[in-house]
mmCIF entry with sequence, helices, sheets and N, C-alpha, C, O atoms, coordinates in Angstrom:
data_MODEL
# 
_entry.id   MODEL 
# 
_entity.id                         1 
_entity.type                       polymer 
_entity.pdbx_number_of_molecules   1 
# 
_entity_poly.entity_id                      1 
_entity_poly.type                           'polypeptide(L)' 
_entity_poly.nstd_linkage                   no 
_entity_poly.nstd_monomer                   no 
_entity_poly.pdbx_seq_one_letter_code       VDFGEPRNISAVITKGSGENPEWVTSYQVLYSDDADEWNPIKDDKGQPI 
_entity_poly.pdbx_seq_one_letter_code_can   VDFGEPRNISAVITKGSGENPEWVTSYQVLYSDDADEWNPIKDDKGQPI 
_entity_poly.pdbx_strand_id                 A 
# 
loop_
_entity_poly_seq.entity_id 
_entity_poly_seq.num 
_entity_poly_seq.mon_id 
_entity_poly_seq.hetero 
1 1  VAL n 
1 2  ASP n 
1 3  PHE n 
1 4  GLY n 
1 5  GLU n 
1 6  PRO n 
1 7  ARG n 
1 8  ASN n 
1 9  ILE n 
1 10 SER n 
1 11 ALA n 
1 12 VAL n 
1 13 ILE n 
1 14 THR n 
1 15 LYS n 
1 16 GLY n 
1 17 SER n 
1 18 GLY n 
1 19 GLU n 
1 20 ASN n 
1 21 PRO n 
1 22 GLU n 
1 23 TRP n 
1 24 VAL n 
1 25 THR n 
1 26 SER n 
1 27 TYR n 
1 28 GLN n 
1 29 VAL n 
1 30 LEU n 
1 31 TYR n 
1 32 SER n 
1 33 ASP n 
1 34 ASP n 
1 35 ALA n 
1 36 ASP n 
1 37 GLU n 
1 38 TRP n 
1 39 ASN n 
1 40 PRO n 
1 41 ILE n 
1 42 LYS n 
1 43 ASP n 
1 44 ASP n 
1 45 LYS n 
1 46 GLY n 
1 47 GLN n 
1 48 PRO n 
1 49 ILE n 
# 
_struct_asym.id          A 
_struct_asym.entity_id   1 
# 
_struct_sheet.id               AA1 
_struct_sheet.type             ? 
_struct_sheet.number_strands   2 
_struct_sheet.details          ? 
# 
_struct_sheet_order.sheet_id     AA1 
_struct_sheet_order.range_id_1   1 
_struct_sheet_order.range_id_2   2 
_struct_sheet_order.offset       ? 
_struct_sheet_order.sense        anti-parallel 
# 
loop_
_struct_sheet_range.sheet_id 
_struct_sheet_range.id 
_struct_sheet_range.beg_label_comp_id 
_struct_sheet_range.beg_label_asym_id 
_struct_sheet_range.beg_label_seq_id 
_struct_sheet_range.pdbx_beg_PDB_ins_code 
_struct_sheet_range.end_label_comp_id 
_struct_sheet_range.end_label_asym_id 
_struct_sheet_range.end_label_seq_id 
_struct_sheet_range.pdbx_end_PDB_ins_code 
_struct_sheet_range.beg_auth_comp_id 
_struct_sheet_range.beg_auth_asym_id 
_struct_sheet_range.beg_auth_seq_id 
_struct_sheet_range.end_auth_comp_id 
_struct_sheet_range.end_auth_asym_id 
_struct_sheet_range.end_auth_seq_id 
AA1 1 LEU A 30 ? TYR A 31 ? LEU A 30 TYR A 31 
AA1 2 ASN A 39 ? PRO A 40 ? ASN A 39 PRO A 40 
# 
loop_
_atom_site.group_PDB 
_atom_site.id 
_atom_site.type_symbol 
_atom_site.label_atom_id 
_atom_site.label_alt_id 
_atom_site.label_comp_id 
_atom_site.label_asym_id 
_atom_site.label_entity_id 
_atom_site.label_seq_id 
_atom_site.pdbx_PDB_ins_code 
_atom_site.Cartn_x 
_atom_site.Cartn_y 
_atom_site.Cartn_z 
_atom_site.occupancy 
_atom_site.B_iso_or_equiv 
_atom_site.pdbx_formal_charge 
_atom_site.auth_seq_id 
_atom_site.auth_comp_id 
_atom_site.auth_asym_id 
_atom_site.auth_atom_id 
_atom_site.pdbx_PDB_model_num 
ATOM 1   N N  . VAL A 1 1  ? -5.508  -1.162  5.941  1.00 0.00 ? 1  VAL A N  1 
ATOM 2   C CA . VAL A 1 1  ? -6.650  -2.046  5.840  1.00 0.00 ? 1  VAL A CA 1 
ATOM 3   C C  . VAL A 1 1  ? -6.272  -3.372  6.473  1.00 0.00 ? 1  VAL A C  1 
ATOM 4   O O  . VAL A 1 1  ? -5.243  -3.950  6.123  1.00 0.00 ? 1  VAL A O  1 
ATOM 5   N N  . ASP A 1 2  ? -7.061  -3.849  7.369  1.00 0.00 ? 2  ASP A N  1 
ATOM 6   C CA . ASP A 1 2  ? -6.844  -5.148  8.003  1.00 0.00 ? 2  ASP A CA 1 
ATOM 7   C C  . ASP A 1 2  ? -7.853  -6.126  7.417  1.00 0.00 ? 2  ASP A C  1 
ATOM 8   O O  . ASP A 1 2  ? -9.052  -6.015  7.676  1.00 0.00 ? 2  ASP A O  1 
ATOM 9   N N  . PHE A 1 3  ? -7.371  -7.087  6.626  1.00 0.00 ? 3  PHE A N  1 
ATOM 10  C CA . PHE A 1 3  ? -8.249  -8.077  6.009  1.00 0.00 ? 3  PHE A CA 1 
ATOM 11  C C  . PHE A 1 3  ? -8.555  -9.245  6.939  1.00 0.00 ? 3  PHE A C  1 
ATOM 12  O O  . PHE A 1 3  ? -9.371  -10.105 6.608  1.00 0.00 ? 3  PHE A O  1 
ATOM 13  N N  . GLY A 1 4  ? -7.903  -9.281  8.105  1.00 0.00 ? 4  GLY A N  1 
ATOM 14  C CA . GLY A 1 4  ? -8.182  -10.333 9.074  1.00 0.00 ? 4  GLY A CA 1 
ATOM 15  C C  . GLY A 1 4  ? -7.424  -11.621 8.834  1.00 0.00 ? 4  GLY A C  1 
ATOM 16  O O  . GLY A 1 4  ? -7.316  -12.452 9.736  1.00 0.00 ? 4  GLY A O  1 
ATOM 17  N N  . GLU A 1 5  ? -6.903  -11.800 7.646  1.00 0.00 ? 5  GLU A N  1 
ATOM 18  C CA . GLU A 1 5  ? -6.117  -12.984 7.294  1.00 0.00 ? 5  GLU A CA 1 
ATOM 19  C C  . GLU A 1 5  ? -5.265  -12.622 6.083  1.00 0.00 ? 5  GLU A C  1 
ATOM 20  O O  . GLU A 1 5  ? -5.573  -11.648 5.396  1.00 0.00 ? 5  GLU A O  1 
ATOM 21  N N  . PRO A 1 6  ? -4.198  -13.379 5.797  1.00 0.00 ? 6  PRO A N  1 
ATOM 22  C CA . PRO A 1 6  ? -3.357  -13.067 4.635  1.00 0.00 ? 6  PRO A CA 1 
ATOM 23  C C  . PRO A 1 6  ? -4.175  -13.082 3.338  1.00 0.00 ? 6  PRO A C  1 
ATOM 24  O O  . PRO A 1 6  ? -5.010  -13.960 3.121  1.00 0.00 ? 6  PRO A O  1 
ATOM 25  N N  . ARG A 1 7  ? -3.915  -12.104 2.497  1.00 0.00 ? 7  ARG A N  1 
ATOM 26  C CA . ARG A 1 7  ? -4.598  -11.981 1.203  1.00 0.00 ? 7  ARG A CA 1 
ATOM 27  C C  . ARG A 1 7  ? -3.595  -11.550 0.143  1.00 0.00 ? 7  ARG A C  1 
ATOM 28  O O  . ARG A 1 7  ? -2.636  -10.841 0.448  1.00 0.00 ? 7  ARG A O  1 
ATOM 29  N N  . ASN A 1 8  ? -3.807  -11.971 -1.094 1.00 0.00 ? 8  ASN A N  1 
ATOM 30  C CA . ASN A 1 8  ? -3.036  -11.470 -2.227 1.00 0.00 ? 8  ASN A CA 1 
ATOM 31  C C  . ASN A 1 8  ? -3.750  -10.242 -2.770 1.00 0.00 ? 8  ASN A C  1 
ATOM 32  O O  . ASN A 1 8  ? -4.939  -10.296 -3.082 1.00 0.00 ? 8  ASN A O  1 
ATOM 33  N N  . ILE A 1 9  ? -3.028  -9.142  -2.882 1.00 0.00 ? 9  ILE A N  1 
ATOM 34  C CA . ILE A 1 9  ? -3.576  -7.901  -3.418 1.00 0.00 ? 9  ILE A CA 1 
ATOM 35  C C  . ILE A 1 9  ? -2.940  -7.683  -4.785 1.00 0.00 ? 9  ILE A C  1 
ATOM 36  O O  . ILE A 1 9  ? -1.715  -7.651  -4.900 1.00 0.00 ? 9  ILE A O  1 
ATOM 37  N N  . SER A 1 10 ? -3.755  -7.536  -5.814 1.00 0.00 ? 10 SER A N  1 
ATOM 38  C CA . SER A 1 10 ? -3.221  -7.401  -7.168 1.00 0.00 ? 10 SER A CA 1 
ATOM 39  C C  . SER A 1 10 ? -3.403  -6.003  -7.755 1.00 0.00 ? 10 SER A C  1 
ATOM 40  O O  . SER A 1 10 ? -2.901  -5.729  -8.845 1.00 0.00 ? 10 SER A O  1 
ATOM 41  N N  . ALA A 1 11 ? -4.107  -5.118  -7.060 1.00 0.00 ? 11 ALA A N  1 
ATOM 42  C CA . ALA A 1 11 ? -4.297  -3.759  -7.570 1.00 0.00 ? 11 ALA A CA 1 
ATOM 43  C C  . ALA A 1 11 ? -4.650  -2.825  -6.421 1.00 0.00 ? 11 ALA A C  1 
ATOM 44  O O  . ALA A 1 11 ? -5.204  -3.238  -5.402 1.00 0.00 ? 11 ALA A O  1 
ATOM 45  N N  . VAL A 1 12 ? -4.313  -1.560  -6.613 1.00 0.00 ? 12 VAL A N  1 
ATOM 46  C CA . VAL A 1 12 ? -4.670  -0.514  -5.657 1.00 0.00 ? 12 VAL A CA 1 
ATOM 47  C C  . VAL A 1 12 ? -5.225  0.656   -6.467 1.00 0.00 ? 12 VAL A C  1 
ATOM 48  O O  . VAL A 1 12 ? -4.614  1.078   -7.448 1.00 0.00 ? 12 VAL A O  1 
ATOM 49  N N  . ILE A 1 13 ? -6.360  1.171   -6.067 1.00 0.00 ? 13 ILE A N  1 
ATOM 50  C CA . ILE A 1 13 ? -6.959  2.324   -6.736 1.00 0.00 ? 13 ILE A CA 1 
ATOM 51  C C  . ILE A 1 13 ? -6.925  3.502   -5.769 1.00 0.00 ? 13 ILE A C  1 
ATOM 52  O O  . ILE A 1 13 ? -7.257  3.358   -4.592 1.00 0.00 ? 13 ILE A O  1 
ATOM 53  N N  . THR A 1 14 ? -6.527  4.658   -6.265 1.00 0.00 ? 14 THR A N  1 
ATOM 54  C CA . THR A 1 14 ? -6.543  5.867   -5.452 1.00 0.00 ? 14 THR A CA 1 
ATOM 55  C C  . THR A 1 14 ? -7.508  6.872   -6.070 1.00 0.00 ? 14 THR A C  1 
ATOM 56  O O  . THR A 1 14 ? -7.766  6.835   -7.274 1.00 0.00 ? 14 THR A O  1 
ATOM 57  N N  . LYS A 1 15 ? -8.029  7.753   -5.258 1.00 0.00 ? 15 LYS A N  1 
ATOM 58  C CA . LYS A 1 15 ? -8.999  8.739   -5.728 1.00 0.00 ? 15 LYS A CA 1 
ATOM 59  C C  . LYS A 1 15 ? -8.705  10.082  -5.076 1.00 0.00 ? 15 LYS A C  1 
ATOM 60  O O  . LYS A 1 15 ? -8.476  10.153  -3.869 1.00 0.00 ? 15 LYS A O  1 
ATOM 61  N N  . GLY A 1 16 ? -8.711  11.132  -5.861 1.00 0.00 ? 16 GLY A N  1 
ATOM 62  C CA . GLY A 1 16 ? -8.525  12.475  -5.332 1.00 0.00 ? 16 GLY A CA 1 
ATOM 63  C C  . GLY A 1 16 ? -9.831  13.023  -4.790 1.00 0.00 ? 16 GLY A C  1 
ATOM 64  O O  . GLY A 1 16 ? -10.846 12.329  -4.729 1.00 0.00 ? 16 GLY A O  1 
ATOM 65  N N  . SER A 1 17 ? -9.778  14.272  -4.404 1.00 0.00 ? 17 SER A N  1 
ATOM 66  C CA . SER A 1 17 ? -10.960 14.943  -3.873 1.00 0.00 ? 17 SER A CA 1 
ATOM 67  C C  . SER A 1 17 ? -11.929 15.261  -5.002 1.00 0.00 ? 17 SER A C  1 
ATOM 68  O O  . SER A 1 17 ? -11.511 15.694  -6.076 1.00 0.00 ? 17 SER A O  1 
ATOM 69  N N  . GLY A 1 18 ? -13.204 15.052  -4.773 1.00 0.00 ? 18 GLY A N  1 
ATOM 70  C CA . GLY A 1 18 ? -14.205 15.378  -5.773 1.00 0.00 ? 18 GLY A CA 1 
ATOM 71  C C  . GLY A 1 18 ? -14.583 16.846  -5.772 1.00 0.00 ? 18 GLY A C  1 
ATOM 72  O O  . GLY A 1 18 ? -15.195 17.329  -6.725 1.00 0.00 ? 18 GLY A O  1 
ATOM 73  N N  . GLU A 1 19 ? -14.224 17.570  -4.707 1.00 0.00 ? 19 GLU A N  1 
ATOM 74  C CA . GLU A 1 19 ? -14.624 18.968  -4.568 1.00 0.00 ? 19 GLU A CA 1 
ATOM 75  C C  . GLU A 1 19 ? -13.480 19.957  -4.772 1.00 0.00 ? 19 GLU A C  1 
ATOM 76  O O  . GLU A 1 19 ? -13.722 21.131  -5.052 1.00 0.00 ? 19 GLU A O  1 
ATOM 77  N N  . ASN A 1 20 ? -12.248 19.500  -4.637 1.00 0.00 ? 20 ASN A N  1 
ATOM 78  C CA . ASN A 1 20 ? -11.087 20.376  -4.744 1.00 0.00 ? 20 ASN A CA 1 
ATOM 79  C C  . ASN A 1 20 ? -10.084 19.778  -5.719 1.00 0.00 ? 20 ASN A C  1 
ATOM 80  O O  . ASN A 1 20 ? -10.104 18.571  -5.956 1.00 0.00 ? 20 ASN A O  1 
ATOM 81  N N  . PRO A 1 21 ? -9.201  20.607  -6.293 1.00 0.00 ? 21 PRO A N  1 
ATOM 82  C CA . PRO A 1 21 ? -8.175  20.084  -7.191 1.00 0.00 ? 21 PRO A CA 1 
ATOM 83  C C  . PRO A 1 21 ? -7.035  19.434  -6.396 1.00 0.00 ? 21 PRO A C  1 
ATOM 84  O O  . PRO A 1 21 ? -5.911  19.938  -6.387 1.00 0.00 ? 21 PRO A O  1 
ATOM 85  N N  . GLU A 1 22 ? -7.331  18.327  -5.738 1.00 0.00 ? 22 GLU A N  1 
ATOM 86  C CA . GLU A 1 22 ? -6.352  17.602  -4.927 1.00 0.00 ? 22 GLU A CA 1 
ATOM 87  C C  . GLU A 1 22 ? -6.313  16.159  -5.394 1.00 0.00 ? 22 GLU A C  1 
ATOM 88  O O  . GLU A 1 22 ? -7.338  15.605  -5.793 1.00 0.00 ? 22 GLU A O  1 
ATOM 89  N N  . TRP A 1 23 ? -5.136  15.545  -5.348 1.00 0.00 ? 23 TRP A N  1 
ATOM 90  C CA . TRP A 1 23 ? -4.997  14.174  -5.784 1.00 0.00 ? 23 TRP A CA 1 
ATOM 91  C C  . TRP A 1 23 ? -3.821  13.519  -5.085 1.00 0.00 ? 23 TRP A C  1 
ATOM 92  O O  . TRP A 1 23 ? -2.968  14.197  -4.512 1.00 0.00 ? 23 TRP A O  1 
ATOM 93  N N  . VAL A 1 24 ? -3.783  12.222  -5.137 1.00 0.00 ? 24 VAL A N  1 
ATOM 94  C CA . VAL A 1 24 ? -2.693  11.446  -4.542 1.00 0.00 ? 24 VAL A CA 1 
ATOM 95  C C  . VAL A 1 24 ? -1.482  11.554  -5.456 1.00 0.00 ? 24 VAL A C  1 
ATOM 96  O O  . VAL A 1 24 ? -1.592  11.338  -6.662 1.00 0.00 ? 24 VAL A O  1 
ATOM 97  N N  . THR A 1 25 ? -0.321  11.889  -4.886 1.00 0.00 ? 25 THR A N  1 
ATOM 98  C CA . THR A 1 25 ? 0.902   11.988  -5.679 1.00 0.00 ? 25 THR A CA 1 
ATOM 99  C C  . THR A 1 25 ? 1.869   10.847  -5.391 1.00 0.00 ? 25 THR A C  1 
ATOM 100 O O  . THR A 1 25 ? 2.746   10.558  -6.204 1.00 0.00 ? 25 THR A O  1 
ATOM 101 N N  . SER A 1 26 ? 1.715   10.193  -4.238 1.00 0.00 ? 26 SER A N  1 
ATOM 102 C CA . SER A 1 26 ? 2.555   9.037   -3.926 1.00 0.00 ? 26 SER A CA 1 
ATOM 103 C C  . SER A 1 26 ? 1.939   8.270   -2.760 1.00 0.00 ? 26 SER A C  1 
ATOM 104 O O  . SER A 1 26 ? 1.137   8.812   -2.000 1.00 0.00 ? 26 SER A O  1 
ATOM 105 N N  . TYR A 1 27 ? 2.323   7.019   -2.633 1.00 0.00 ? 27 TYR A N  1 
ATOM 106 C CA . TYR A 1 27 ? 1.897   6.209   -1.496 1.00 0.00 ? 27 TYR A CA 1 
ATOM 107 C C  . TYR A 1 27 ? 2.850   5.039   -1.347 1.00 0.00 ? 27 TYR A C  1 
ATOM 108 O O  . TYR A 1 27 ? 3.619   4.743   -2.261 1.00 0.00 ? 27 TYR A O  1 
ATOM 109 N N  . GLN A 1 28 ? 2.806   4.377   -0.212 1.00 0.00 ? 28 GLN A N  1 
ATOM 110 C CA . GLN A 1 28 ? 3.635   3.207   0.056  1.00 0.00 ? 28 GLN A CA 1 
ATOM 111 C C  . GLN A 1 28 ? 2.739   1.999   0.257  1.00 0.00 ? 28 GLN A C  1 
ATOM 112 O O  . GLN A 1 28 ? 1.621   2.106   0.762  1.00 0.00 ? 28 GLN A O  1 
ATOM 113 N N  . VAL A 1 29 ? 3.254   0.848   -0.151 1.00 0.00 ? 29 VAL A N  1 
ATOM 114 C CA . VAL A 1 29 ? 2.573   -0.413  0.132  1.00 0.00 ? 29 VAL A CA 1 
ATOM 115 C C  . VAL A 1 29 ? 3.454   -1.178  1.110  1.00 0.00 ? 29 VAL A C  1 
ATOM 116 O O  . VAL A 1 29 ? 4.581   -1.548  0.781  1.00 0.00 ? 29 VAL A O  1 
ATOM 117 N N  . LEU A 1 30 ? 2.941   -1.410  2.304  1.00 0.00 ? 30 LEU A N  1 
ATOM 118 C CA . LEU A 1 30 ? 3.666   -2.128  3.347  1.00 0.00 ? 30 LEU A CA 1 
ATOM 119 C C  . LEU A 1 30 ? 2.889   -3.376  3.715  1.00 0.00 ? 30 LEU A C  1 
ATOM 120 O O  . LEU A 1 30 ? 1.679   -3.450  3.503  1.00 0.00 ? 30 LEU A O  1 
ATOM 121 N N  . TYR A 1 31 ? 3.591   -4.361  4.270  1.00 0.00 ? 31 TYR A N  1 
ATOM 122 C CA . TYR A 1 31 ? 2.924   -5.571  4.741  1.00 0.00 ? 31 TYR A CA 1 
ATOM 123 C C  . TYR A 1 31 ? 3.409   -5.903  6.140  1.00 0.00 ? 31 TYR A C  1 
ATOM 124 O O  . TYR A 1 31 ? 4.484   -5.470  6.557  1.00 0.00 ? 31 TYR A O  1 
ATOM 125 N N  . SER A 1 32 ? 2.612   -6.669  6.856  1.00 0.00 ? 32 SER A N  1 
ATOM 126 C CA . SER A 1 32 ? 2.967   -7.082  8.207  1.00 0.00 ? 32 SER A CA 1 
ATOM 127 C C  . SER A 1 32 ? 2.357   -8.441  8.495  1.00 0.00 ? 32 SER A C  1 
ATOM 128 O O  . SER A 1 32 ? 1.237   -8.729  8.073  1.00 0.00 ? 32 SER A O  1 
ATOM 129 N N  . ASP A 1 33 ? 3.087   -9.266  9.205  1.00 0.00 ? 33 ASP A N  1 
ATOM 130 C CA . ASP A 1 33 ? 2.567   -10.558 9.655  1.00 0.00 ? 33 ASP A CA 1 
ATOM 131 C C  . ASP A 1 33 ? 1.943   -10.458 11.040 1.00 0.00 ? 33 ASP A C  1 
ATOM 132 O O  . ASP A 1 33 ? 1.205   -11.346 11.465 1.00 0.00 ? 33 ASP A O  1 
ATOM 133 N N  . ASP A 1 34 ? 2.252   -9.349  11.752 1.00 0.00 ? 34 ASP A N  1 
ATOM 134 C CA . ASP A 1 34 ? 1.780   -9.239  13.131 1.00 0.00 ? 34 ASP A CA 1 
ATOM 135 C C  . ASP A 1 34 ? 1.107   -7.898  13.448 1.00 0.00 ? 34 ASP A C  1 
ATOM 136 O O  . ASP A 1 34 ? 0.741   -7.656  14.599 1.00 0.00 ? 34 ASP A O  1 
ATOM 137 N N  . ALA A 1 35 ? 0.940   -7.033  12.460 1.00 0.00 ? 35 ALA A N  1 
ATOM 138 C CA . ALA A 1 35 ? 0.349   -5.700  12.624 1.00 0.00 ? 35 ALA A CA 1 
ATOM 139 C C  . ALA A 1 35 ? 1.147   -4.819  13.581 1.00 0.00 ? 35 ALA A C  1 
ATOM 140 O O  . ALA A 1 35 ? 0.642   -3.802  14.058 1.00 0.00 ? 35 ALA A O  1 
ATOM 141 N N  . ASP A 1 36 ? 2.390   -5.204  13.862 1.00 0.00 ? 36 ASP A N  1 
ATOM 142 C CA . ASP A 1 36 ? 3.256   -4.421  14.735 1.00 0.00 ? 36 ASP A CA 1 
ATOM 143 C C  . ASP A 1 36 ? 4.459   -3.904  13.950 1.00 0.00 ? 36 ASP A C  1 
ATOM 144 O O  . ASP A 1 36 ? 4.786   -2.719  14.014 1.00 0.00 ? 36 ASP A O  1 
ATOM 145 N N  . GLU A 1 37 ? 5.109   -4.792  13.216 1.00 0.00 ? 37 GLU A N  1 
ATOM 146 C CA . GLU A 1 37 ? 6.262   -4.426  12.395 1.00 0.00 ? 37 GLU A CA 1 
ATOM 147 C C  . GLU A 1 37 ? 5.838   -4.438  10.930 1.00 0.00 ? 37 GLU A C  1 
ATOM 148 O O  . GLU A 1 37 ? 5.341   -5.444  10.423 1.00 0.00 ? 37 GLU A O  1 
ATOM 149 N N  . TRP A 1 38 ? 6.043   -3.288  10.249 1.00 0.00 ? 38 TRP A N  1 
ATOM 150 C CA . TRP A 1 38 ? 5.617   -3.142  8.862  1.00 0.00 ? 38 TRP A CA 1 
ATOM 151 C C  . TRP A 1 38 ? 6.827   -3.077  7.948  1.00 0.00 ? 38 TRP A C  1 
ATOM 152 O O  . TRP A 1 38 ? 7.827   -2.443  8.286  1.00 0.00 ? 38 TRP A O  1 
ATOM 153 N N  . ASN A 1 39 ? 6.747   -3.728  6.792  1.00 0.00 ? 39 ASN A N  1 
ATOM 154 C CA . ASN A 1 39 ? 7.850   -3.823  5.849  1.00 0.00 ? 39 ASN A CA 1 
ATOM 155 C C  . ASN A 1 39 ? 7.382   -3.409  4.457  1.00 0.00 ? 39 ASN A C  1 
ATOM 156 O O  . ASN A 1 39 ? 6.248   -3.695  4.075  1.00 0.00 ? 39 ASN A O  1 
ATOM 157 N N  . PRO A 1 40 ? 8.260   -2.729  3.688  1.00 0.00 ? 40 PRO A N  1 
ATOM 158 C CA . PRO A 1 40 ? 7.879   -2.349  2.327  1.00 0.00 ? 40 PRO A CA 1 
ATOM 159 C C  . PRO A 1 40 ? 7.929   -3.547  1.381  1.00 0.00 ? 40 PRO A C  1 
ATOM 160 O O  . PRO A 1 40 ? 8.709   -4.478  1.583  1.00 0.00 ? 40 PRO A O  1 
ATOM 161 N N  . ILE A 1 41 ? 7.101   -3.511  0.362  1.00 0.00 ? 41 ILE A N  1 
ATOM 162 C CA . ILE A 1 41 ? 7.180   -4.486  -0.719 1.00 0.00 ? 41 ILE A CA 1 
ATOM 163 C C  . ILE A 1 41 ? 8.456   -4.170  -1.489 1.00 0.00 ? 41 ILE A C  1 
ATOM 164 O O  . ILE A 1 41 ? 8.742   -2.999  -1.739 1.00 0.00 ? 41 ILE A O  1 
ATOM 165 N N  . LYS A 1 42 ? 9.235   -5.188  -1.874 1.00 0.00 ? 42 LYS A N  1 
ATOM 166 C CA . LYS A 1 42 ? 10.506  -4.963  -2.567 1.00 0.00 ? 42 LYS A CA 1 
ATOM 167 C C  . LYS A 1 42 ? 10.522  -5.657  -3.922 1.00 0.00 ? 42 LYS A C  1 
ATOM 168 O O  . LYS A 1 42 ? 9.833   -6.654  -4.137 1.00 0.00 ? 42 LYS A O  1 
ATOM 169 N N  . ASP A 1 43 ? 11.331  -5.100  -4.841 1.00 0.00 ? 43 ASP A N  1 
ATOM 170 C CA . ASP A 1 43 ? 11.487  -5.697  -6.158 1.00 0.00 ? 43 ASP A CA 1 
ATOM 171 C C  . ASP A 1 43 ? 12.517  -6.827  -6.106 1.00 0.00 ? 43 ASP A C  1 
ATOM 172 O O  . ASP A 1 43 ? 12.999  -7.179  -5.029 1.00 0.00 ? 43 ASP A O  1 
ATOM 173 N N  . ASP A 1 44 ? 12.853  -7.393  -7.264 1.00 0.00 ? 44 ASP A N  1 
ATOM 174 C CA . ASP A 1 44 ? 13.784  -8.525  -7.335 1.00 0.00 ? 44 ASP A CA 1 
ATOM 175 C C  . ASP A 1 44 ? 15.193  -8.181  -6.852 1.00 0.00 ? 44 ASP A C  1 
ATOM 176 O O  . ASP A 1 44 ? 15.958  -9.074  -6.490 1.00 0.00 ? 44 ASP A O  1 
ATOM 177 N N  . LYS A 1 45 ? 15.537  -6.894  -6.845 1.00 0.00 ? 45 LYS A N  1 
ATOM 178 C CA . LYS A 1 45 ? 16.860  -6.461  -6.396 1.00 0.00 ? 45 LYS A CA 1 
ATOM 179 C C  . LYS A 1 45 ? 16.859  -6.028  -4.935 1.00 0.00 ? 45 LYS A C  1 
ATOM 180 O O  . LYS A 1 45 ? 17.877  -5.557  -4.428 1.00 0.00 ? 45 LYS A O  1 
ATOM 181 N N  . GLY A 1 46 ? 15.723  -6.185  -4.254 1.00 0.00 ? 46 GLY A N  1 
ATOM 182 C CA . GLY A 1 46 ? 15.629  -5.830  -2.845 1.00 0.00 ? 46 GLY A CA 1 
ATOM 183 C C  . GLY A 1 46 ? 15.332  -4.370  -2.577 1.00 0.00 ? 46 GLY A C  1 
ATOM 184 O O  . GLY A 1 46 ? 15.420  -3.917  -1.436 1.00 0.00 ? 46 GLY A O  1 
ATOM 185 N N  . GLN A 1 47 ? 14.979  -3.621  -3.624 1.00 0.00 ? 47 GLN A N  1 
ATOM 186 C CA . GLN A 1 47 ? 14.671  -2.205  -3.476 1.00 0.00 ? 47 GLN A CA 1 
ATOM 187 C C  . GLN A 1 47 ? 13.177  -2.004  -3.235 1.00 0.00 ? 47 GLN A C  1 
ATOM 188 O O  . GLN A 1 47 ? 12.360  -2.643  -3.899 1.00 0.00 ? 47 GLN A O  1 
ATOM 189 N N  . PRO A 1 48 ? 12.801  -1.125  -2.294 1.00 0.00 ? 48 PRO A N  1 
ATOM 190 C CA . PRO A 1 48 ? 11.371  -0.842  -2.069 1.00 0.00 ? 48 PRO A CA 1 
ATOM 191 C C  . PRO A 1 48 ? 10.712  -0.318  -3.341 1.00 0.00 ? 48 PRO A C  1 
ATOM 192 O O  . PRO A 1 48 ? 11.302  0.468   -4.082 1.00 0.00 ? 48 PRO A O  1 
ATOM 193 N N  . ILE A 1 49 ? 9.495   -0.759  -3.578 1.00 0.00 ? 49 ILE A N  1 
ATOM 194 C CA . ILE A 1 49 ? 8.752   -0.277  -4.759 1.00 0.00 ? 49 ILE A CA 1 
ATOM 195 C C  . ILE A 1 49 ? 7.493   0.433   -4.318 1.00 0.00 ? 49 ILE A C  1 
ATOM 196 O O  . ILE A 1 49 ? 6.729   0.913   -5.155 1.00 0.00 ? 49 ILE A O  1 
# 
């Protein structure tokens, strides 16, 4: 998702298929300052979350 400018995101909602027994099992949250190089969000110890 390109918000066009920096934004604080405080929640992410995922949704499975309404017609089939399918659902999201994992995802990554990445950020970029230039839409070219993407970096994972990290915890206080520097580990990707």
